[in-house]
C-alpha positions in Angstrom: -17.8 40.1 14.7 -20.8 41.8 13.5 -23.8 39.5 13.0 -26.7 40.0 10.2 -29.2 42.6 10.8 -32.5 42.2 10.4 -33.9 45.1 8.7 -37.2 45.0 8.9 -40.0 45.3 6.4 -43.5 47.1 7.7 -46.0 46.0 5.7 -43.6 46.3 2.3 -44.2 42.3 1.3 -48.1 42.6 1.6 -49.3 46.1 0.8 -50.8 46.6 -2.6 -51.4 49.3 -4.6 -55.5 51.5 -4.6 -55.7 53.3 -8.1 -58.3 55.9 -8.1 -60.0 57.3 -11.5 -57.0 59.8 -11.2 -54.1 57.0 -10.9 -53.7 59.2 -7.4 -50.2 57.1 -5.8 -50.1 57.2 -2.0 -46.3 58.6 -1.5 -46.1 57.5 2.0 -47.2 53.7 1.1 -44.6 50.9 -0.4 -45.9 48.4 -2.8 -44.3 45.9 -4.8 -44.2 48.2 -8.1 -42.2 50.8 -5.7 -40.0 48.9 -3.7 -38.5 46.7 -5.9 -35.8 49.1 -7.1 -32.2 48.3 -6.0 -30.0 46.1 -4.3 -30.3 47.1 -1.2 -34.4 46.1 -1.5 -33.5 42.7 -2.1 -31.0 42.8 1.2 -33.6 44.2 3.3 -36.4 41.6 1.6 -33.9 38.4 2.7 -33.1 40.2 6.6 -36.5 40.3 7.0 -37.3 36.6 5.7 -34.1 36.0 8.1 -35.9 37.3 11.1 -38.9 35.1 11.3 -36.7 32.8 12.0 -36.5 34.2 15.9 -39.9 35.6 15.5 -40.7 35.3 19.3 -44.2 33.4 18.5 -43.7 31.3 15.8 -40.0 31.2 14.9 -38.6 27.8 14.8 -35.4 29.2 16.9 -37.3 32.1 18.7 -38.7 31.5 22.2 -42.1 29.7 21.6 -40.4 27.2 18.3 -38.0 26.6 20.6 -40.4 24.9 23.7 -42.3 23.4 20.5 -39.2 21.7 19.1 -37.8 19.7 22.2 -41.3 19.8 24.4 -42.8 16.8 22.8 -39.3 15.0 23.5 -38.8 12.2 26.4 -35.7 14.1 27.5 -37.8 17.2 27.9 -41.1 18.5 30.4 -42.5 21.6 30.1 -44.4 22.9 32.6 -48.1 23.8 33.2 -47.7 27.7 32.9 -48.4 28.3 29.3 -50.9 26.3 28.8 -50.8 25.6 24.8 -46.9 24.2 25.5 -47.9 22.4 28.5 -50.6 20.6 26.1 -48.1 19.5 22.8 -45.6 18.7 25.8 -47.8 16.5 27.5 -49.7 15.4 24.1 -52.7 17.1 25.4 -52.8 19.9 22.4 -55.6 19.9 19.6 -55.8 21.5 16.3 -56.2 25.2 17.7 -53.0 25.1 19.9 -51.5 27.9 19.6 -47.5 26.7 19.6 -48.2 24.7 16.9 -50.7 27.4 15.0 -47.9 30.3 15.0 -45.1 27.8 13.7 -46.9 27.3 10.9 -47.8 30.8 10.3 -44.5 32.4 10.6 -43.5 28.8 8.4 -45.6 30.1 5.0 -44.8 33.9 5.5 -41.4 33.4 5.6 -42.4 31.2 2.0 -44.5 34.1 1.2 -41.4 36.7 1.4 -39.2 34.2 -0.3 -41.2 34.0 -3.2 -41.4 37.5 -3.8 -37.9 37.9 -3.9 -37.4 35.4 -6.5 -40.6 36.9 -8.1 -39.6 40.5 -8.3 -35.7 40.6 -8.9 -35.8 41.0 -12.0 -37.5 44.5 -11.5 -34.3 45.2 -9.6 -31.4 47.6 -11.3 -28.4 47.6 -11.4 -27.9 43.5 -10.4 -24.7 41.8 -12.1 -26.2 38.0 -13.1 -23.5 36.3 -10.5 -25.4 38.7 -7.4 -28.8 37.4 -9.1 -28.0 34.6 -8.7 -26.8 34.3 -5.6 -29.6 36.3 -4.2 -32.3 33.7 -5.9 -30.0 31.1 -4.5 -30.8 32.5 -0.7 -33.9 32.9 -1.2 -34.0 29.3 -1.9 -32.7 28.3 1.5 -34.9 30.3 3.1 -37.8 28.5 1.1 -36.1 25.3 1.3 -35.6 25.7 5.2 -39.2 26.4 6.3 -40.4 24.0 4.5 -38.4 21.3 5.6 -39.9 22.8 8.5 -43.5 21.9 7.7 -42.7 18.7 6.2 -41.0 17.7 10.0 -43.8 19.0 12.0 -46.8 18.8 10.0 -46.2 16.1 7.6 -48.3 16.5 4.5 -48.5 20.3 3.9 -49.2 22.7 1.2 -46.8 23.7 -1.4 -46.1 27.7 -2.3 -43.6 27.9 -5.1 -45.7 31.0 -6.7 -47.1 34.3 -5.4 -51.4 33.9 -5.8 -52.6 36.1 -8.4 -55.9 36.2 -7.6 -58.2 34.9 -4.6 -58.5 31.5 -6.5 -55.0 30.7 -6.3 -54.9 31.9 -2.4 -56.4 28.1 -1.1 -54.2 25.4 -1.7 -54.9 21.9 -1.0 -51.9 19.8 1.0 -49.5 18.0 -1.1 -48.2 14.2 0.1 -44.9 14.6 2.2 -43.6 13.2 -0.6 -43.5 15.8 -2.5 -42.9 18.3 -0.2 -39.5 17.0 0.6 -39.0 16.6 -3.4 -39.4 20.3 -3.3 -37.5 20.4 -0.2 -34.3 19.2 -1.8 -34.8 20.7 -4.8 -34.5 24.3 -3.2 -32.2 22.9 -1.5 -30.2 21.8 -4.3 -30.4 24.6 -6.7 -29.7 27.1 -2.9 -26.7 25.1 -3.1 -25.2 25.7 -6.4 -25.5 29.6 -6.4 -24.6 30.3 -2.6 -20.9 31.5 -1.5 -18.6 29.5 0.4 -18.6 32.4 3.1 -19.3 36.3 3.5 -16.8 39.2 4.7 -17.4 39.8 8.8 -20.2 42.1 7.9 -22.6 39.3 7.0 -21.9 36.7 9.1 -25.1 34.4 9.7 -26.2 34.4 5.7 -27.0 31.3 4.3 -23.4 29.3 3.0 -23.0 26.5 0.0 -22.1 24.5 3.2 -25.2 25.2 4.7 -27.3 24.2 1.7 -25.4 21.1 1.6 -25.8 20.3 5.5 -29.4 20.7 5.1 -29.7 19.1 1.7 -28.0 15.9 3.2 -30.4 15.8 5.9 -32.8 15.9 4.1 -31.5 12.9 2.2 -31.5 11.2 5.7 -35.0 11.9 5.9 -36.3 10.4 3.2 -34.0 7.7 3.8 -31.6 8.8 0.3 -29.3 6.7 2.1 -26.5 7.2 -0.6 -27.7 10.7 -2.2 -27.1 11.8 1.8 -24.0 10.1 2.2 -22.4 12.1 -1.2 -23.6 15.3 -0.1 -22.6 15.1 3.4 -19.1 13.8 2.7 -18.6 16.9 0.6 -18.5 18.8 4.2 -15.6 16.6 5.5 -12.7 18.1 3.0 -11.4 20.7 1.0 -12.8 23.8 0.0 -14.7 23.3 3.4 -13.4 23.3 6.5 -15.5 22.8 9.3 -14.8 20.8 12.6 -16.1 20.0 15.8 -14.6 22.7 18.6 -11.9 21.0 21.0 -14.7 21.9 23.9 -18.4 21.0 23.3 -19.5 23.8 25.3 -17.9 26.8 23.7 -20.8 26.5 21.0 -23.1 26.9 23.5 -21.9 30.1 24.8 -22.1 34.0 23.2 -18.4 34.2 22.8 -18.0 31.6 20.4 -21.2 31.9 18.1 -20.0 31.6 14.7 -17.5 29.1 14.9 -15.9 26.5 13.1 -18.7 23.9 13.9 -21.4 25.6 12.9 -23.2 25.8 9.4 -26.0 27.8 9.9 -27.3 29.8 13.0 -30.0 32.2 13.9 -28.5 35.6 14.5 -29.6 36.7 18.1 -28.2 40.1 19.9 -29.0 41.7 22.8 -29.7 45.0 21.3 -32.3 46.9 19.1 -36.0 47.4 20.9 -36.5 47.0 24.5 -39.4 44.4 23.8 -38.4 40.8 22.2 -42.2 40.5 22.2 -42.7 42.9 20.1 -43.4 41.8 16.9 -41.9 43.4 13.8 -41.9 46.9 14.6 -39.0 48.9 15.8 -39.5 48.1 20.0 -38.3 44.5 18.7 -35.3 43.4 20.1 -33.3 41.2 18.5 -32.3 38.7 21.6 -34.6 36.5 22.7 -36.1 35.5 26.0 -35.6 31.8 25.6 -32.6 31.5 28.7 -35.3 33.7 30.9 -37.3 31.4 30.4 -35.3 28.2 31.2 -33.5 29.6 34.4 -34.5 28.9 37.7 -36.4 30.9 39.9 -33.7 31.1 42.2 -31.8 33.2 39.2 -34.6 35.3 38.5 -35.7 33.2 35.9 -39.7 31.3 34.7 -38.4 28.1 35.7 -40.9 26.8 32.3 -38.8 23.3 31.7 -36.7 20.8 32.8 -34.6 17.7 31.6 -36.1 14.4 32.0 -34.3 12.1 34.5 -33.8 10.0 31.3 -31.3 12.0 29.5 -29.9 12.8 33.0 -29.5 8.8 33.5 -28.4 8.5 30.0 -25.1 10.2 30.3 -24.1 8.2 32.9 -24.4 5.1 30.5 -20.2 5.4 30.5 -17.9 7.5 31.7 -14.6 9.3 29.9 -11.1 7.7 29.7 -10.4 9.5 33.2 -13.4 8.2 35.2 -15.5 11.3 35.0 -18.6 12.1 33.3 -19.3 12.8 29.8 -18.1 16.1 29.6 -21.4 16.9 27.8 -23.0 16.6 30.5 -20.9 19.2 32.1 -22.0 21.5 29.3 -25.9 20.6 28.8 -27.1 20.2 32.7 -26.5 20.9 36.0 -26.8 19.0 38.6 -25.4 18.4 43.1 -22.1 17.2 41.8 -18.6 18.5 43.8 -18.3 22.4 43.5 -21.3 22.8 40.8 -22.2 26.4 40.4 -24.8 28.1 38.5 -25.7 31.4 37.9 -22.7 32.2 40.5 -24.6 29.5 43.5 -23.5 26.4 44.4 -26.5 23.7 43.7 -27.9 23.7 47.3 -29.2 27.4 46.4 -31.6 25.8 44.2 -34.8 24.1 44.8 -35.7 21.2 41.8 -39.5 21.9 41.6 -40.5 19.7 39.4 -38.4 16.4 41.2 -36.1 16.1 38.2 -32.1 15.5 38.9 -31.3 18.8 37.4 -31.5 22.0 35.2 -30.9 22.6 31.3 -27.0 24.5 31.0 -27.3 24.6 27.6 -27.7 28.3 25.9 -28.1 29.6 29.5 -26.1 32.8 30.9 -25.2 30.5 33.4 -22.3 32.4 34.7 -23.8 35.9 35.7 -25.7 36.4 38.1 -29.3 35.9 37.0 -30.8 36.6 33.6 -32.8 39.4 34.6 -30.5 41.8 32.6 -30.1 40.1 29.3 -26.7 38.7 28.4 -24.7 42.3 27.7 -27.1 44.3 30.3 -28.3 46.5 28.3 -31.7 45.3 27.9 -34.3 43.2 30.8 -34.2 39.3 29.7 -32.6 38.9 26.1 -29.8 36.8 25.3 -28.0 36.9 22.3 -26.6 33.3 22.5 -27.2 32.7 19.2 -29.3 29.3 18.4 -27.6 27.0 16.5 -29.5 25.5 13.6 -27.1 22.8 12.4 -23.2 21.7 13.6 -20.7 19.8 12.1 -21.2 17.2 14.9 -24.7 16.7 12.9 -22.9 16.2 9.9 -20.8 13.8 11.1 -23.1 11.5 12.8 -25.4 11.6 10.4 -22.7 10.1 7.8 -22.2 7.5 10.4 -25.9 7.0 10.1 -26.2 6.7 6.1 -23.0 4.2 5.7 -24.5 2.6 8.6 -28.0 2.0 6.8 -26.3 1.1 3.8 -24.9 -2.4 5.1 -21.2 -0.6 5.6 -21.1 -0.2 9.9 -17.2 -0.5 9.6 -17.7 3.3 7.6 -19.6 4.6 10.8 -16.7 4.2 12.5 -14.0 7.6 12.0 -17.4 9.6 12.3 -18.2 8.8 15.3 -14.7 8.2 16.6 -14.5 11.8 16.4 -17.8 12.5 18.2 -16.3 10.4 20.7 -12.7 11.9 21.0 -14.2 15.1 21.5 -16.1 13.9 24.4 -13.1 11.8 25.7 -14.8 8.3 25.5 -13.3 4.9 25.5 -12.7 3.6 21.9 -15.4 2.1 20.5 -15.9 -1.9 20.4 -14.6 -3.4 17.0 -17.2 -5.0 14.1 -19.7 -3.5 15.2 -22.5 -4.9 13.2 -25.5 -2.8 11.5 -28.0 -2.9 14.7 -25.4 -2.6 17.2 -24.2 0.8 15.3 -27.3 2.1 14.9 -27.8 2.1 18.9 -24.3 3.6 18.8 -25.2 6.6 16.7 -28.9 6.8 18.3 -27.3 7.0 22.2 -25.1 9.7 20.6 -27.5 11.6 19.1 -29.8 11.7 22.4 -26.6 13.5 24.4 -24.8 15.9 21.4 -28.4 17.0 21.2 -30.3 17.3 24.0 -32.2 20.8 24.2 -31.1 21.3 20.5 -34.4 20.9 19.2 -33.7 17.6 17.3 -34.7 14.7 19.7 -38.4 14.2 18.7 -37.8 14.3 15.1 -35.1 11.7 15.5 -37.0 9.5 16.9 -39.9 10.7 14.2 -37.8 9.0 11.4 -36.4 5.8 13.6 -39.8 5.1 14.2 -39.6 4.9 17.8 -41.3 7.4 19.5 -44.2 5.1 20.9 -41.2 3.2 22.3 -38.5 5.8 24.1 -41.8 7.9 25.0 -43.7 4.8 26.8 -39.8 4.0 28.4 -39.1 7.0 29.5 -40.1 9.5 33.1 -41.6 12.3 30.7 -45.0 13.9 32.3 -48.0 12.5 29.7 -46.1 9.9 27.9 -49.8 8.1 28.7 -51.5 10.4 26.4 -49.0 9.6 23.3 -50.9 7.9 20.5 -48.9 7.2 17.4 -49.2 8.0 14.9 -51.0 10.5 15.8 -48.9 12.4 17.8 -45.9 12.0 15.2 -47.3 15.1 13.5 -48.9 18.4 14.5 -52.4 18.6 13.5 -53.2 21.1 11.0 -54.2 24.7 12.6 -58.0 25.1 12.9 -58.0 28.5 11.5 -56.5 26.9 8.4 -59.1 24.5 7.7 -61.3 27.2 8.5 -60.7 29.7 6.5 -59.2 26.7 3.5 -62.1 24.9 2.2 -59.4 22.6 0.3 -58.1 21.9 3.3 -58.4 18.1 5.2 -56.8 17.6 8.3 -54.3 15.6 9.1 -55.1 11.7 9.5 -56.6 10.8 13.6 -56.6 14.3 14.1 
């Protein structure tokens, strides 16, 4: 399949027009007055907004974003190489932390671009009403997803649904998290109403109706609106939707099976483009990421920046399959010392575990290659083109199980949990579980199912279990965790310094 290509707008949406008394216009300068002319301009603006999800410094599914979303979990260790990453992972971060600052900045940059599309689409000639409505729905999806990222990471944040018309409008105070979530839900609802069910192969990767409904349902879970969560997510289990679990769990995390039947939305990556994944938005930027190279062990020419904790390693062994083997998700997620284990074409004995933990992360690694030096295709250094799966059908099923259980109907969770357990070849779940026991099973399954997928910390956050589970772990830095302080990141210090309307989050 062809993947959606990111067409970067070099300053298009930030440029402004300067007029002299002779009304001269610079023909080489693109402005809002000269850009919004045809449908290709809208597509370019959308592509530039999608591209920020994999921005190396602050995209939530770029290198630093993956490290940020995983780094605070009780299943994840980040070594003391990049100081600001180690600080967030050990709860010693401060408001000037570069990782959280960059996620904030990139999310608002994406929101600004989405707002530009919504504000200027009426200027575009030749668009049918259907096309216009679909593009507006897509822009709302992108805005909503960035608002979602801000809400789960910072809590109370400024809402920006329009483009500032004057300097006075630049400075916006925080809105309560309840209002932010209301806007997230509004944007996903309107996106779902206007987005198509699917696209042709040349547009693979663009948001669909199913993606919007999936994130809408997940947003209802975050706001504990269990009835709406159930109603929304249940739509995705029947026609016209055809999502299903991949037979082989590990196929979700290799490039050969990108954009598969389990995927509702994923970040399109490719080992093509420029030669520098750290170049920023210019022609030198690659469309791949270096995440796999950063996570790989030194023996595979990696930077060994991270490791899974032994808490995760041990959780995988709580129960065996019906055949008496380890959970197949363990084999897909971790590399450890088991018979005939190989990783990057080397046996376990070739590796030294430098941090004292028992395993490496295998998920999303190009582990069938000799190393991570040449990238996924060998075209350029370090770049991986395994798409990051932002939302999988497994998540829909487990969120549905949680939604019905939290409404006092744990018996209705069995079909959803059973689908997850069957794929993992686990024995049938004990019948008659009450709400408490079913939620324990759901929490266990989410821990295993989504390791390294940036979900664990946020699950514990919404369950109110951060302090308990981090304390009950071998996570480095757990003694520094303070709740509710570390439940959310602080507002970036740069924002505090530049925005007179901004106040720091509580406890910071």
